[in-house]
C-alpha positions in Angstrom: 0.0 0.0 0.0 2.8 2.5 0.8 4.3 2.3 -2.7 0.8 3.1 -4.3 0.5 6.0 -1.9 3.9 7.3 -2.8 3.0 7.0 -6.5 -0.3 8.9 -6.0 1.5 11.7 -4.1 4.3 11.8 -6.9 1.8 12.0 -9.7 -0.3 14.6 -7.6 2.8 16.9 -7.2 3.8 16.6 -10.9 0.4 17.7 -12.1 0.0 20.4 -9.4 3.3 22.0 -9.7 4.0 21.7 -13.6 4.7 25.0 -15.4 2.7 23.9 -18.3 -1.1 24.1 -17.8 -2.9 20.9 -17.0 -6.6 21.3 -17.4 -9.3 18.5 -17.1 -12.8 19.2 -18.2 -15.7 16.8 -18.0 -17.9 15.6 -20.9 -19.8 19.1 -20.8 -16.6 21.0 -21.0 -16.8 22.1 -17.2 -13.4 22.5 -15.8 -12.6 20.0 -13.1 -8.8 20.2 -12.6 -6.8 23.5 -12.9 -3.1 23.4 -11.9 -0.5 26.1 -11.1 0.6 26.2 -14.7 -3.0 27.1 -15.8 -2.9 29.9 -13.2 0.3 31.2 -14.5 -0.6 31.1 -18.3 -4.3 32.1 -18.1 -4.5 34.3 -15.0 -7.4 32.6 -13.4 -6.8 31.1 -10.0 -8.0 27.6 -9.2 -11.1 28.7 -7.3 -12.1 31.0 -10.2 -11.7 28.4 -12.9 -13.1 25.2 -11.2 -16.7 24.6 -12.3 -16.5 27.1 -15.2 -16.9 26.4 -18.8 -13.6 26.0 -21.0 -15.1 29.1 -22.7 -13.2 31.3 -20.1 -10.1 30.6 -22.2 -11.5 30.3 -25.7 -11.9 33.3 -27.8 -15.6 34.0 -28.5 -15.3 33.6 -32.3 -13.9 30.1 -31.7 -16.3 28.8 -29.1 -19.0 27.3 -31.4 -16.2 25.4 -33.4 -14.5 24.3 -30.2 -17.9 23.0 -28.7 -18.6 21.1 -31.9 -15.1 19.5 -32.0 -15.2 18.8 -28.3 -18.7 17.1 -28.5 -17.5 15.0 -31.4 -14.5 13.8 -29.5 -16.7 13.0 -26.4 -18.9 10.9 -28.5 -16.4 9.1 -30.8 -13.7 8.6 -28.1 -11.1 9.7 -30.6 -8.9 12.7 -31.1 -6.0 13.2 -33.4 -4.7 15.7 -30.7 -3.9 12.8 -28.4 -0.8 12.5 -30.4 -0.5 15.8 -32.5 0.0 19.2 -31.2 -2.8 21.6 -31.8 -1.8 25.3 -32.0 -4.7 27.7 -31.2 -5.4 31.3 -29.8 -6.6 31.4 -26.2 -7.7 34.0 -23.8 -6.1 35.3 -20.5 -8.3 36.5 -17.7 -7.5 40.2 -18.7 -8.9 39.5 -22.2 -5.5 39.4 -24.0 -5.1 36.8 -26.7 -2.2 34.4 -26.4 -0.9 31.5 -28.6 -0.9 28.1 -27.1 -0.1 24.5 -28.1 -1.6 21.5 -26.5 -2.2 17.7 -26.6 -5.2 16.0 -25.2 -5.7 12.9 -23.1 -9.1 11.3 -23.0 -10.0 10.3 -19.4 -12.0 7.0 -19.1 -13.6 5.2 -16.3 -12.9 1.5 -15.4 -15.5 0.4 -18.1 -13.9 2.6 -20.8 -16.6 5.3 -20.8 -15.3 8.7 -21.5 -15.4 11.0 -18.5 -13.8 14.0 -20.2 -10.5 15.2 -21.4 -7.2 16.6 -20.0 -5.2 19.1 -22.0 -1.5 19.7 -21.5 -1.0 23.3 -22.7 2.1 25.5 -23.3 2.0 29.3 -23.9 4.0 29.8 -27.2 3.1 33.4 -27.6 6.7 34.8 -27.5 7.9 32.3 -30.1 5.0 32.9 -32.3 5.5 36.7 -32.1 9.3 36.3 -32.9 8.4 34.1 -36.0 5.9 36.7 -37.1 8.4 39.6 -36.7 11.1 37.6 -38.6 8.6 36.9 -41.5 7.8 40.6 -41.7 11.5 41.5 -41.8 12.0 39.0 -44.6 9.2 40.3 -46.5 10.4 43.9 -46.2 13.8 42.7 -47.5 12.3 41.0 -50.4 10.4 44.2 -51.5 13.6 46.3 -51.3 
């Protein structure tokens, strides 16, 4: 029993303390897990985020598309983003848009039924802005 307890606390600490956001939402898209990385990236503390819709971090113009895709994944039990990175814009608490990349893990019960999904998310805004600036400079050089 001691080894399994140690493993539980080790996993708990990894998830809780990770600098990448780790967010779990149930089948309806309600946030059930929100770690310190999510607090750092999105600006909502754990208490503010838990029980809220994922919409708090999804730009309004992308919510309908997100909801359709999320529902499809919950019904089919499959997502290509379990193994591929998805790059999308996201929202911070203050309303600023950021660029994030994430993968998704489908969470199942002991019978294999989908309970929800967990996303492991990284803020890539700085890298994206550098790439955009470099492309602009290159385009300017080509026009000269």
